[in-house]
MIKE-641772 format. One record per residue: x, y, z of N, C-alpha, C in turn. Coordinates in steps of 0.02 Angstrom, whole numbers, padded with zeros to 5 digits, always signed. Layout:
<sites>
XYZXYZXYZ...
</sites>
This chain:
<sites>
+00008-00453+04010-00001-00410+03951+00015-00450+03888-00029-00448+03839-00019-00486+03778+00037-00456+03736+00081-00500+03711+00134-00477+03669+00106-00450+03603+00136-00396+03579+00113-00367+03517+00136-00410+03458+00091-00417+03410+00105-00457+03350+00125-00410+03294+00183-00421+03264+00203-00378+03208+00159-00389+03147+00136-00336+03116+00099-00338+03054+00128-00287+03006+00121-00299+02942+00141-00250+02892+00081-00208+02872+00091-00143+02867+00036-00097+02851+00055-00055+02791+00009-00052+02742+00017-00009+02684-00040+00041+02682-00023+00106+02686-00076+00157+02691-00109+00173+02625-00077+00154+02569-00109+00160+02504-00114+00230+02476-00161+00237+02428-00169+00300+02391-00240+00326+02399-00253+00385+02371-00320+00412+02372-00344+00420+02444-00401+00388+02459-00428+00391+02527-00392+00344+02575-00344+00305+02549-00311+00255+02590-00280+00281+02654-00238+00333+02651-00208+00358+02713-00260+00380+02765-00315+00410+02742-00366+00433+02789-00400+00375+02826-00422+00325+02787-00458+00270+02819-00411+00225+02859-00347+00220+02838-00300+00181+02877-00285+00214+02944-00277+00280+02944-00264+00315+03006-00320+00303+03057-00382+00308+03033-00439+00300+03079-00447+00227+03100-00433+00181+03055-00438+00110+03072-00387+00093+03127-00326+00116+03119-00276+00101+03169-00292+00134+03237-00323+00194+03235-00347+00226+03297-00396+00181+03334-00443+00152+03297-00494+00109+03328-00461+00046+03356-00416+00016+03318-00383-00045+03341-00343-00033+03405-00308+00023+03407-00269+00039+03468-00315+00049+03527-00370+00086+03516-00416+00099+03571-00449+00035+03596-00458-00014+03552-00490-00077+03570-00441-00124+03604-00378-00106+03609-00330-00148+03642-00300-00203+03599-00304-00195+03534-00273-00245+03489-00197-00243+03499-00168-00302+03508-00096-00307+03521-00059-00312+03455-00045-00255+03424-00016-00253+03358+00045-00208+03357+00094-00226+03316+00153-00185+03306+00161-00172+03231+00134-00116+03207+00134-00103+03134+00203-00087+03107+00217-00115+03050+00278-00098+03012+00254-00070+02945+00265-00005+02934+00236+00029+02876+00281+00020+02814+00249+00003+02758+00284+00000+02695+00249+00045+02645+00285+00064+02593+00256+00107+02541+00241+00065+02480+00179+00067+02458+00159+00034+02396+00113+00082+02358+00102+00067+02295+00052+00105+02258+00080+00154+02209+00043+00209+02199+00055+00254+02143+00125+00283+02142+00149+00307+02198+00216+00338+02198+00271+00288+02184+00261+00227+02207+00310+00174+02193+00308+00156+02119+00248+00152+02091+00242+00141+02019+00282+00195+01981+00270+00257+01999+00299+00313+01960+00375+00320+01973+00399+00289+02025+00472+00291+02037+00509+00237+01999+00472+00198+01959+00505+00150+01916+00494+00077+01932+00453+00061+01982+00439-00009+01999+00371-00028+01971+00371-00069+01917+00309-00082+01879+00258-00121+01918+00278-00155+01971+00231-00195+02011+00200-00155+02068+00223-00092+02079+00194-00050+02131+00218-00063+02201+00271-00103+02209+00297-00118+02275+00373-00116+02273+00403-00083+02322+00476-00078+02325+00506-00145+02348+00561-00167+02320+00591-00231+02340+00601-00238+02415+00617-00182+02450+00629-00186+02522+00566-00205+02560+00507-00191+02531+00444-00207+02567+00434-00281+02575+00462-00321+02530+00453-00394+02535+00484-00420+02599+00537-00387+02625+00568-00411+02687+00518-00407+02745+00480-00353+02747+00430-00346+02800+00376-00400+02792+00353-00411+02732+00301-00461+02720+00324-00531+02739+00387-00547+02723+00413-00613+02740+00418-00621+02817+00432-00566+02851+00440-00570+02924+00374-00575+02959+00324-00535+02939+00260-00533+02975+00210-00584+02949+00211-00596+02884+00164-00641+02850+00092-00615+02855+00082-00553+02874+00015-00523+02878+00019-00452+02853-00025-00435+02806-00026-00367+02778-00096-00338+02784-00101-00280+02815-00163-00240+02815-00152-00184+02765-00191-00184+02711-00177-00139+02655-00238-00096+02639-00226-00031+02633-00277+00015+02608-00278+00013+02532-00329+00040+02500-00332+00039+02427-00275+00077+02396-00254+00055+02336-00201+00090+02301-00226+00109+02231-00190+00155+02199-00206+00177+02131-00153+00150+02083-00176+00116+02031-00131+00094+01978-00134+00146+01922-00078+00175+01904-00079+00227+01851-00107+00199+01786-00141+00243+01749-00167+00223+01684-00111+00214+01634-00123+00174+01584-00073+00163+01532-00040+00095+01539-00003+00076+01489+00030+00011+01488+00092+00010+01532+00114-00052+01547+00176-00061+01583+00169-00066+01658+00107-00056+01685+00097-00060+01757+00058-00124+01774+00085-00163+01821+00052-00224+01843+00007-00208+01903-00046-00247+01910-00090-00239+01968-00053-00262+02031-00047-00217+02080-00014-00234+02142-00052-00289+02179-00119-00285+02179-00159-00336+02213-00145-00405+02184-00145-00410+02117-00132-00474+02086-00061-00498+02101-00013-00452+02099+00056-00469+02114+00062-00497+02185+00032-00465+02234+00036-00487+02303+00003-00555+02311-00056-00563+02283-00092-00626+02291-00055-00685+02261-00028-00674+02201+00005-00729+02166+00075-00743+02195+00113-00690+02211+00180-00700+02237+00179-00733+02305+00131-00714+02347+00126-00740+02415+00084-00803+02419+00056-00826+02363+00016-00887+02363-00049-00880+02401-00081-00821+02397-00144-00809+02433-00202-00832+02390-00214-00897+02391-00259-00927+02341-00333-00918+02356-00350-00901+02418-00421-00895+02437-00438-00823+02455-00487-00795+02420-00513-00729+02437-00580-00739+02470-00586-00720+02533-00646-00731+02573-00679-00664+02587-00742-00657+02564-00778-00594+02573-00846-00607+02605-00850-00603+02672-00914-00612+02706-00954-00547+02705-01018-00553+02691-01063-00494+02690-01129-00514+02721-01154-00473+02766-01222-00484+02791-01258-00417+02798-01323-00421+02795-01364-00362+02801-01357-00330+02870-01358-00264+02872-01356-00228+02935-01422-00192+02947-01475-00219+02918-01542-00191+02927-01565-00204+02998-01599-00156+03029-01624-00092+03002-01575-00034+03008-01514-00047+03032-01467+00008+03043-01445+00040+02977-01437-00001+02925-01416+00022+02859-01470+00002+02809-01492+00050+02769-01547+00037+02722-01527-00015+02671-01570-00065+02661-01561-00116+02610-01628-00147+02593-01634-00172+02532-01694-00209+02512-01690-00282+02532-01634-00303+02562-01622-00374+02576-01602-00384+02649-01649-00377+02695-01632-00380+02767-01607-00447+02791-01617-00501+02751-01595-00568+02773-01530-00590+02740-01498-00546+02704-01437-00564+02668-01382-00583+02717-01351-00641+02705-01293-00665+02744-01256-00714+02700-01209-00688+02660-01176-00727+02608-01100-00720+02614-01065-00775+02604-00992-00773+02600-00972-00793+02529-00934-00750+02496-00907-00766+02430-00835-00789+02440-00820-00849+02415-00752-00876+02417-00728-00881+02345-00678-00842+02330-00655-00832+02261-00584-00860+02251-00576-00898+02198-00508-00920+02180-00468-00857+02163-00405-00854+02185-00370-00790+02188-00307-00786+02146-00288-00841+02112-00222-00840+02079-00225-00852+02004-00280-00880+01978-00281-00904+01909-00331-00865+01867-00360-00901+01817-00413-00873+01775-00383-00816+01733-00424-00771+01711-00402-00716+01669-00357-00668+01706-00357-00671+01773-00315-00625+01811-00241-00644+01809-00224-00698+01774-00154-00711+01760-00125-00653+01719-00169-00617+01684-00148-00556+01648-00103-00571+01588-00111-00629+01558-00069-00647+01500-00107-00626+01437-00088-00571+01408-00122-00543+01350-00073-00532+01293-00098-00538+01232-00057-00526+01173-00099-00492+01119-00069-00446+01083-00100-00423+01021-00070-00467+00966-00114-00504+00931-00090-00553+00884-00091-00529+00812-00138-00486+00796-00142-00456+00730-00163-00383+00740-00163-00342+00688-00188-00273+00697-00259-00270+00723-00300-00322+00711-00370-00321+00731-00387-00360+00794-00343-00405+00816-00363-00453+00867-00313-00456+00924-00339-00453+00985-00300-00464+01046-00329-00525+01082-00288-00556+01124-00312-00612+01163-00291-00606+01235-00330-00638+01280-00314-00644+01350-00322-00718+01368-00269-00748+01396-00271-00819+01410-00306-00832+01477-00353-00879+01476-00387-00900+01537-00355-00966+01559-00317-00963+01613-00280-01021+01637-00313-01047+01701-00333-01110+01700-00364-01142+01757-00330-01209+01767-00306-01222+01828-00270-01284+01841-00310-01328+01890-00300-01394+01884-00332-01439+01932-00309-01426+02003-00242-01418+02016-00223-01403+02086-00253-01338+02112-00258-01286+02069-00288-01224+02091-00361-01232+02108-00398-01271+02067-00469-01284+02081-00477-01324+02145-00434-01374+02154-00440-01416+02214-00427-01377+02277-00378-01333+02276-00362-01294+02336-00421-01251+02357-00450-01214+02310-00503-01167+02329-00568-01203+02345-00583-01258+02309-00644-01294+02324-00640-01328+02391-00583-01359+02407-00574-01390+02472-00577-01337+02527-00547-01280+02515-00550-01225+02564-00624-01206+02577-00663-01200+02524-00733-01179+02531-00773-01230+02571-00764-01295+02557-00799-01346+02595-00777-01345+02668-00711-01339+02680-00686-01337+02749-00713-01276+02785-00718-01219+02750-00746-01158+02780-00818-01171+02802-00858-01201+02758-00928-01215+02775-00933-01257+02838-00895-01310+02840-00899-01356+02897-00876-01321+02961-00822-01283+02958-00795-01251+03018-00841-01196+03044-00878-01164+03000-00921-01108+03020-00994-01126+03025-01010-01189+03019-01080-01211+03024-01123-01186+02967-01094-01175+02910-01132-01153+02852-01164-01214+02819-01227-01206+02797-01267-01264+02776-01260-01281+02702-01243-01233+02660-01246-01246+02588-01188-01211+02552-01162-01245+02501-01109-01216+02459-01133-01218+02387-01131-01160+02355-01151-01153+02285-01089-01139+02243-01081-01179+02190-01027-01168+02142-01055-01132+02082-01022-01079+02059-01044-01042+02000-00989-01042+01947-01008-01063+01886-00961-01063+01830-01000-01045+01766-00965-01044+01711-00996-01036+01645-00975-01095+01601-00985-01156+01628-00959-01215+01592-01006-01238+01537-01062-01205+01528-01102-01219+01468-01069-01191+01405-01023-01143+01413-00985-01115+01358-00912-01135+01362-00880-01122+01419-00809-01140+01428-00804-01208+01460-00813-01260+01419-00821-01327+01443-00758-01357+01473-00700-01333+01452-00637-01359+01479-00615-01322+01541-00611-01255+01538-00586-01217+01596-00638-01216+01652-00695-01186+01640-00747-01186+01691-00773-01257+01705-00771-01299+01653-00791-01368+01662-00747-01404+01713-00682-01390+01712-00637-01421+01761-00656-01399+01832-00669-01335+01841-00687-01310+01907-00750-01345+01932-00800-01352+01889-00863-01385+01908-00850-01459+01925-00810-01494+01885-00796-01565+01899-00761-01574+01965-00712-01530+01979-00677-01535+02043-00725-01523+02101-00771-01476+02093-00822-01463+02144-00863-01526+02157-00883-01560+02104-00922-01622+02112-00881-01677+02145-00818-01682+02126-00775-01734+02154-00762-01723+02229-00742-01663+02246-00727-01648+02317-00791-01650+02358-00847-01631+02328-00910-01631+02364-00930-01698+02391-00907-01751+02361-00924-01818+02385-00895-01830+02455-00844-01792+02473-00813-01800+02539-00851-01760+02593-00901-01720+02573-00937-01677+02619-01013-01688+02613-01037-01748+02628-01109-01761+02620-01153-01721+02667-01123-01692+02720-01162-01653+02768-01177-01583+02744-01147-01563+02688-01157-01495+02662-01199-01498+02598-01253-01460+02596-01294-01456+02536-01254-01423+02480-01259-01452+02420-01218-01429+02364-01261-01416+02303-01243-01363+02266-01277-01348+02204-01229-01312+02157-01245-01316+02093-01206-01280+02042-01253-01236+02002-01230-01175+01987-01270-01130+01945-01224-01097+01893-01253-01083+01835-01218-01043+01785-01212-00972+01811-01154-00942+01801-01137-00879+01835-01185-00822+01818-01211-00820+01756-01254-00763+01739-01319-00764+01777-01354-00822+01778-01416-00825+01816-01402-00824+01891-01344-00852+01911-01326-00850+01982-01316-00779+02006-01284-00737+01965-01275-00667+01984-01341-00631+01989-01385-00645+01941-01452-00614+01943-01490-00633+02006-01485-00697+02025-01521-00720+02085-01489-00692+02148-01422-00686+02148-01389-00655+02206-01414-00584+02216-01423-00547+02161-01445-00478+02165-01519-00472+02184-01558-00524+02167-01630-00521+02177-01652-00554+02242-01626-00614+02256-01646-00652+02315-01584-00681+02349-01542-00639+02378-01480-00664+02408-01491-00710+02467-01550-00708+02497-01562-00750+02556-01563-00824+02539-01566-00842+02475-01565-00912+02455-01494-00941+02455-01443-00897+02465-01373-00919+02463-01342-00917+02532-01292-00958+02540-01255-00962+02603-01181-00947+02590-01146-00994+02557-01077-00984+02536-01073-00998+02462-01037-00957+02425-01028-00965+02353-00954-00972+02339-00935-01022+02299-00866-01030+02277-00864-01024+02202-00815-00986+02176-00813-00975+02104-00743-00955+02082-00736-00946+02017-00671-00927+01989-00657-00853+02001-00596-00834+01982-00569-00769+02001-00610-00710+01977-00621-00703+01912-00657-00645+01885-00728-00644+01910-00763-00701+01907-00832-00702+01929-00837-00682+02003-00790-00707+02044-00793-00691+02115-00782-00618+02129-00739-00586+02090-00728-00515+02098-00792-00476+02085-00828-00496+02034-00890-00460+02016-00945-00472+02066-00959-00536+02081-01018-00550+02123-01007-00528+02196-00945-00526+02219-00934-00503+02288-00950-00428+02293-00935-00390+02241-00954-00319+02241-01030-00312+02237-01063-00354+02197-01135-00352+02192-01167-00364+02261-01144-00416+02295-01173-00433+02360-01160-00378+02411-01100-00350+02411-01085-00296+02458-01128-00235+02446-01139-00219+02382-01178-00159+02366-01251-00167+02386-01281-00225+02372-01352-00234+02388-01362-00241+02464-01308-00257+02501-01314-00260+02573-01315-00189+02604-01294-00140+02566-01295-00071+02591-01244-00027+02557-01183-00052+02548-01131-00012+02515-01069-00055+02508-01034-00047+02451-00969-00078+02443-00920-00053+02497-00932+00007+02521-00889+00036+02572-00892+00003+02639-00938-00045+02649-00946-00079+02713-00909-00145+02717-00881-00169+02661-00858-00238+02658-00783-00245+02662-00760-00293+02701-00690-00310+02705-00676-00375+02670-00611-00390+02662-00591-00447+02622-00529-00478+02653-00526-00545+02652-00467-00581+02675-00439-00621+02617-00373-00616+02607-00338-00655+02556-00292-00703+02592-00305-00768+02585-00274-00817+02628-00232-00867+02589-00173-00881+02614-00131-00934+02586-00100-00975+02641-00061-01024+02623-00030-01067+02672+00025-01032+02711+00055-00979+02682+00112-00946+02713+00100-00873+02731+00039-00848+02722+00027-00779+02739-00044-00758+02725-00060-00695+02740-00128-00669+02732-00126-00594+02720-00173-00570+02680-00180-00499+02664-00252-00479+02677-00261-00423+02710-00328-00399+02728-00338-00329+02700-00396-00318+02669-00408-00255+02635-00482-00242+02627-00500-00180+02617-00568-00163+02596-00576-00183+02523-00638-00195+02502-00648-00217+02433-00655-00158+02385-00663-00098+02411-00673-00040+02367-00606-00012+02343-00609+00035+02297-00549+00065+02269-00525+00126+02308-00477+00160+02278-00444+00216+02313-00482+00282+02309-00534+00286+02267-00579+00344+02263-00542+00410+02265-00497+00423+02217-00458+00485+02219-00501+00548+02214-00562+00542+02189-00605+00601+02182-00627+00630+02249-00625+00589+02303-00644+00615+02368-00585+00614+02418-00526+00601+02392-00467+00597+02436-00454+00663+02469-00435+00661+02533-00417+00721+02570-00475+00762+02596-00537+00738+02585-00596+00775+02605-00626+00752+02671-00598+00698+02700-00621+00672+02764-00695+00652+02761-00715+00622+02704-00785+00601+02696-00791+00526+02683-00735+00491+02673-00738+00420+02655-00760+00377+02714-00791+00321+02698-00813+00273+02749-00755+00225+02765-00731+00223+02827-00677+00177+02844-00701+00107+02860-00765+00093+02853-00794+00029+02876-00764-00031+02841-00752-00026+02775-00726-00083+02739-00658-00104+02766-00613-00056+02776-00547-00071+02803-00552-00093+02876-00599-00064+02912-00609-00084+02982-00632-00157+02986-00676-00177+02941-00698-00247+02940-00642-00294+02918-00600-00270+02872-00541-00310+02854-00496-00319+02915-00490-00267+02955-00449-00272+03016-00478-00322+03065-00545-00325+03069-00577-00375+03112-00560-00445+03089-00564-00456+03023-00544-00521+02996-00472-00537+03014-00430-00486+03011-00359-00495+03028-00350-00515+03101-00386-00482+03145-00381-00498+03217-00402-00569+03231-00454-00592+03198-00475-00662+03206-00421-00709+03181-00392-00692+03123-00338-00732+03094-00279-00737+03143-00266-00683+03180-00211-00681+03227-00229-00711+03295-00291-00732+03303-00313-00761+03367-00334-00710+03418-00338-00646+03401-00359-00594+03447-00434-00583+03441-00472-00634+03460-00544-00632+03449-00580-00584+03495-00554-00574+03555-00587-00527+03601-00582-00455+03574-00524-00437+03549-00517-00370+03519-00560-00365+03456-00563-00419+03417-00606-00419+03357-00678-00407+03377-00701-00440+03430-00770-00431+03452-00783-00361+03475-00736-00331+03513-00746-00263+03536-00752-00214+03478-00709-00222+03429-00711-00177+03371-00776-00186+03333-00791-00249+03317-00849-00262+03274-00914-00240+03309-00921-00255+03373-00983-00237+03408-00990-00162+03416-00934-00127+03429-00937-00054+03433-00957-00024+03366-00931-00054+03313-00949-00031+03245-01024-00041+03232-01051-00099+03253-01123-00111+03246-01163-00062+03287-01140-00047+03346-01176+00002+03389-01178+00071+03357-01122+00091+03327-01120+00156+03294-01170+00158+03236-01173+00105+03198-01220+00103+03142-01292+00102+03168-01305+00062+03221-01372+00060+03250-01394+00129+03274-01347+00168+03301-01364+00234+03327-01370+00287+03272-01366+00265+03210-01376+00312+03154-01315+00354+03138-01256+00333+03162-01194+00369+03147-01168+00344+03080-01182+00381+03027-01168+00357+02960-01126+00407+02920-01082+00380+02879-01046+00422+02831-01090+00434+02770-01067+00477+02726-01109+00500+02671-01133+00444+02625-01092+00392+02615-01110+00340+02567-01170+00298+02589-01183+00295+02654-01239+00255+02678-01292+00298+02713-01282+00364+02710-01331+00408+02743-01399+00403+02709-01450+00394+02751-01519+00389+02726-01565+00421+02778-01609+00465+02756-01650+00502+02805-01689+00458+02852-01709+00398+02831-01751+00355+02873-01710+00316+02924-01647+00305+02912-01607+00263+02957-01548+00300+02988-01534+00360+02967-01475+00396+02991-01494+00454+03037-01452+00465+03086-01461+00522+03130-01411+00577+03118-01351+00558+03095-01298+00607+03084-01256+00586+03025-01238+00636+02983-01192+00623+02928-01121+00640+02953-01080+00588+02963-01016+00597+02995-00959+00595+02945-00905+00629+02963-00844+00626+02925-00807+00561+02941-00752+00549+02907-00713+00488+02919-00689+00486+02991-00659+00540+03014-00633+00541+03083-00688+00540+03135-00744+00574+03120-00801+00573+03167-00831+00504+03174-00832+00466+03119-00858+00398+03123-00812+00355+03166-00747+00363+03158-00700+00325+03200-00710+00344+03273-00721+00409+03287-00735+00431+03356-00797+00396+03383-00849+00390+03341-00911+00359+03363-00900+00285+03380-00859+00251+03341-00844+00180+03356-00805+00175+03422-00756+00217+03430-00714+00215+03491-00757+00229+03553-00804+00276+03548-00847+00292+03605-00890+00233+03626-00902+00186+03581-00947+00130+03595-00910+00064+03609-00845+00067+03615-00807+00007+03632-00831-00020+03700-00842-00085+03702-00868-00116+03763-00943-00127+03763-00977-00098+03714-01050-00108+03708-01066-00162+03658-01126-00189+03662-01151-00237+03613-01213-00209+03580-01225-00224+03517-01283-00197+03482-01348-00224+03511-01402-00186+03503-01467-00205+03528-01507-00245+03477-01502-00226+03414-01543-00259+03362-01501-00305+03318-01442-00284+03299-01400-00324+03255-01367-00381+03294-01353-00435+03259-01322-00493+03291-01251-00477+03312-01235-00482+03376-01168-00465+03398-01117-00518+03379-01055-00498+03380-01000-00544+03367-00976-00570+03434-00978-00637+03443-00957-00668+03505-00884-00688+03500-00845-00668+03549-00772-00680+03547-00756-00754+03545-00799-00796+03574-00783-00867+03577-00803-00906+03516-00840-00875+03469-00864-00911+03410-00829-00885+03348-00802-00929+03306-00769-00906+03245-00818-00872+03198-00802-00811+03179-00845-00775+03131-00817-00778+03061-00753-00767+03054-00723-00767+02988-00653-00797+02993-00647-00850+03032-00581-00882+03040-00553-00899+02972-00490-00887+02963-00461-00897+02897-00406-00949+02896-00381-00969+02954-00326-01017+02955-00353-01088+02949-00383-01104+02893-00412-01170+02881-00363-01212+02841-00352-01273+02861-00308-01317+02824-00350-01371+02790-00369-01361+02727-00410-01411+02692-00371-01475+02682-00409-01530+02676-00378-01595+02664-00341-01596+02598-00286-01631+02597-00246-01636+02536-00281-01682+02486-00272-01666+02422-00300-01708+02370-00260-01772+02364-00294-01827+02347-00260-01890+02337-00217-01887+02274-00158-01919+02275-00116-01918+02214-00151-01953+02156-00141-01926+02097-00172-01954+02038-00122-01996+01998-00145-02049+01964-00099-02089+01924-00073-02050+01864-00017-02071+01834+00009-02037+01775-00042-02036+01719-00040-01983+01679-00087-01974+01624-00049-01984+01558-00080-02023+01513-00052-02034+01446-00075-01977+01401-00028-01941+01372-00042-01883+01330-00020-01896+01259-00067-01890+01211-00052-01905+01141-00068-01845+01097-00022-01826+01054-00032-01772+01006-00072-01798+00947-00128-01764+00930-00171-01787+00875-00183-01732+00823-00153-01674+00831-00165-01621+00782-00139-01555+00808-00155-01502+00770-00131-01436+00789-00179-01383+00762-00193-01333+00803-00227-01272+00780-00174-01220+00764-00173-01200+00701-00126-01149+00679-00164-01083+00670-00141-01031+00704-00173-00966+00700-00132-00923+00651-00167-00898+00601-00136-00859+00548-00161-00787+00548-00116-00741+00530-00139-00676+00509-00146-00679+00433-00206-00667+00409-00219-00669+00337-00267-00613+00322-00249-00568+00278-00288-00507+00267-00344-00516+00216-00349-00576+00186-00405-00588+00141-00471-00592+00178-00526-00590+00141-00592-00590+00172-00634-00651+00153-00608-00694+00107-00647-00751+00083-00620-00815+00113-00655-00846+00161-00631-00907+00192-00619-00963+00142-00661-00968+00091-00652-01022+00042-00584-01015+00007-00563-00955-00007-00498-00944-00039-00442-00968+00006-00445-00951+00071-00394-00974+00118-00395-01050+00123-00454-01079+00127-00459-01151+00133-00428-01187+00074-00441-01164+00014-00413-01197-00046-00337-01191-00047-00310-01133-00027-00238-01124-00026-00205-01172+00024-00236-01179+00082-00207-01222+00133-00210-01296+00113-00266-01316+00084-00274-01386+00064-00225-01404+00008-00205-01355-00031-00159-01369-00087-00088-01381-00065-00070-01361-00004+00001-01365+00017+00014-01409+00077-00038-01436+00108-00027-01470+00172+00004-01539+00166+00005-01568+00108+00037-01633+00100-00011-01690+00114+00016-01751+00121-00025-01811+00126-00034-01836+00198+00007-01814+00244+00005-01842+00311-00044-01805+00358-00056-01741+00344-00104-01703+00385-00152-01667+00339-00213-01659+00363-00266-01627+00324-00297-01569+00362-00322-01521+00323-00358-01465+00353-00428-01488+00372-00445-01479+00435-00511-01500+00459-00562-01443+00455-00543-01384+00478-00589-01328+00476-00551-01263+00487-00584-01208+00472-00558-01141+00487-00612-01104+00525-00591-01070+00579-00638-01028+00616-00611-00957+00618-00656-00910+00629-00637-00840+00637-00674-00815+00699-00637-00796+00750-00666-00776+00815-00711-00831+00843-00691-00894+00831-00728-00950+00859-00786-00975+00817-00800-00942+00760-00856-00962+00717-00829-01000+00656-00857-01058+00642-00834-01096+00584-00851-01059+00520-00800-01051+00478-00810-01016+00414-00790-01059+00354-00757-01116+00368-00737-01161+00313-00726-01231+00342-00750-01285+00308-00795-01280+00250-00866-01266+00272-00908-01253+00224-00980-01244+00235-00995-01185+00282-00958-01130+00274-00972-01071+00312-01030-01032+00282-01046-00976+00313-01101-00934+00290-01073-00867+00267-01095-00842+00210-01067-00780+00184-01082-00719+00228-01132-00724+00272-01149-00668+00315-01101-00658+00373-01059-00709+00388-01014-00705+00447-00960-00653+00436-00954-00608+00484-00901-00557+00481-00835-00587+00502-00782-00573+00464-00716-00601+00478-00665-00546+00490-00619-00560+00536-00562-00515+00547-00500-00545+00513-00442-00521+00532-00380-00545+00502-00347-00601+00542-00386-00634+00586-00360-00684+00632-00397-00750+00620-00361-00802+00597-00393-00864+00574-00364-00924+00611-00408-00965+00639-00385-01028+00669-00396-01084+00619-00342-01119+00603-00344-01172+00553-00325-01238+00587-00372-01285+00589-00361-01348+00624-00337-01402+00576-00282-01434+00594-00254-01489+00555-00251-01551+00598-00272-01608+00567-00269-01673+00602-00238-01724+00554-00227-01785+00580-00199-01838+00538-00245-01852+00479-00215-01866+00422-00253-01877+00361-00301-01936+00367-00284-01986+00410-00327-02045+00415-00374-02043+00475-00380-01985+00508-00426-01979+00565-00498-01983+00541-00540-02017+00580-00611-02024+00563-00650-01964+00589-00637-01907+00558-00664-01845+00586-00735-01830+00561-00760-01869+00515-00828-01855+00490-00879-01901+00522-00858-01946+00565-00904-01992+00598-00942-01956+00653-01000-01984+00676-01037-01952+00731-00994-01943+00793-00949-01991+00806-00903-01985+00861-00832-01982+00833-00804-01923+00823-00739-01917+00790-00685-01957+00825-00643-01990+00786-00586-02027+00812-00523-01995+00785-00481-01972+00830-00420-01937+00811-00360-01983+00815-00320-01983+00764-00262-02026+00760-00200-01989+00785-00159-02021+00827-00097-01988+00849-00053-01970+00790-00019-01912+00795+00026-01890+00743+00095-01878+00773+00148-01892+00736+00215-01876+00760+00224-01800+00762+00263-01778+00810+00277-01707+00815+00312-01680+00753+00351-01724+00720+00386-01703+00659+00336-01685+00604+00278-01718+00603+00227-01700+00553+00202-01629+00564+00195-01610+00627+00173-01542+00642+00227-01492+00620+00290-01508+00636+00344-01463+00615+00348-01457+00539+00338-01513+00504+00339-01512+00431+00283-01467+00404+00224-01473+00434+00167-01432+00414+00183-01357+00423+00209-01340+00481+00225-01269+00495+00278-01244+00447+00326-01286+00431+00379-01268+00384+00350-01251+00316+00303-01293+00293+00273-01281+00227+00231-01217+00227+00195-01205+00281+00155-01144+00284+00199-01082+00279+00255-01083+00314+00301-01026+00310+00331-01020+00241+00350-01078+00211+00379-01077+00144+00332-01046+00093+00267-01055+00102+00219-01029+00054+00192-00960+00075+00226-00927+00122+00211-00858+00135+00157-00844+00186+00135-00895+00224+00083-00883+00274+00115-00855+00338+00079-00808+00370+00105-00774+00430+00076-00810+00491+00118-00851+00524+00096-00889+00582+00097-00845+00645+00042-00844+00680+00036-00805+00742+00055-00848+00803+00024-00906+00807+00039-00952+00861+00009-01020+00844+00026-01071+00883-00003-01137+00874-00027-01162+00942-00077-01205+00939-00101-01241+00998-00106-01315+00980-00069-01357+01015-00071-01428+01000-00135-01460+01027-00159-01510+00991-00219-01545+01010-00200-01613+01040-00225-01627+01100-00204-01687+01135-00264-01730+01155-00250-01794+01161-00292-01840+01198-00258-01854+01264-00294-01851+01319-00268-01869+01385-00304-01931+01409-00266-01985+01416-00296-02050+01432-00351-02067+01382-00339-02051+01320-00387-02067+01267-00446-02021+01261-00451-01970+01305-00507-01924+01303-00485-01859+01271-00529-01832+01228-00514-01769+01193-00504-01713+01244-00449-01676+01237-00432-01623+01284-00431-01555+01249-00476-01546+01202-00482-01483+01166-00554-01477+01143-00576-01415+01132-00645-01405+01110-00651-01422+01037-00708-01450+01018-00722-01464+00948-00745-01402+00913-00729-01396+00849-00755-01342+00809-00828-01354+00793-00863-01301+00774-00933-01309+00756-00939-01356+00697-00985-01402+00702-00996-01449+00647-00949-01508+00647-00903-01512+00695-00855-01567+00696-00882-01625+00737
</sites>
């Protein structure tokens, strides 16, 4: 008899308790060797005073089992509440979000019967760091943080996944035509790591056209790797065009643990009605069983699920007169899966216990150590709150007080250059970026050359700005790294 493996289980909010109950029924009936340890997370924990949505005692279970099967949760509206999903992924180091989706045609209606795509999403960085500030009455910001180690981990994971699962092509999607430093870094790392995998076809696409093509012709894609926000969006797109977001499961993988969940939300509008589709959480459980090495149980569950769908046993979200025979409740659908345990589908591709379908315990190769980088300060972007509306007026005031060692290079408003040589039609808010560089920098040449500046010169500049009544919001230092510009140029620079 196989020893039971302890796992942590969170039943969640909304439809979460219903679909978790039925998922666990199916797992038990399939002979999965699991020992659930239930923890409370979500809305009630939020409202009891824990802003992250998880009670401190729950971390003990997670540290012990290193595996969490989680139903959807509800984050209360309003400020002060952190996303539990983001907290779990970042705290536990679950850097890879793996979302496999394939068409279930003809059992489930879809316009894309050949769809078979895996989205691999970076899970810890990007805008999901959630670092936001209101800087002036008119302007808020959200910081997009992308690191080289973070890019290397997820890109290496994606290439290793392709090789281990016999996937032929990996597509990288970014928006580096606009965000040349953040998304540009992700793209460069993809190109660098790709040289180690000549057996895998590689391509890069801009995320907007890539998303459109995924929605239109998903059969042209195999595995997609991308940044956090983009991956969240396109994985939902792919799941929906395959038949329903309610059918898709998700694995969140790190070096020290794993979290498995459906990709849909808690759907409080249908909670308690016994109409939700448990398939997404059931597929997450299949991914979990593979992760735990219980591939035979995973195959029994997955194949019984396919048989139920083939037989037209459908919940309301995927019910279609041409492909469905019965509109089942949540519990009735679980009954239908349990009744078919031990069977294999007739039309849909079965899951073979001996072949990895969504193995997640991949150990990508470590990146080679990089030599030290020379970092030189060459200027500063000073962000001001200024309630005037005429950029030329602000520019003249700044030029009159900056002194002889640093000069004003340009002023932008919401990223648009407004001084010098701005356009009167440009709408301006109360948030101004003012770039200062060394007075002797060759900034008007076709290839700007920036001169290093002492940090004391920056401090002196900031001191003068405050002395003359300017309201400083924040500063961003401008650096050269190994002689290469490490900041975006302003328009016209």
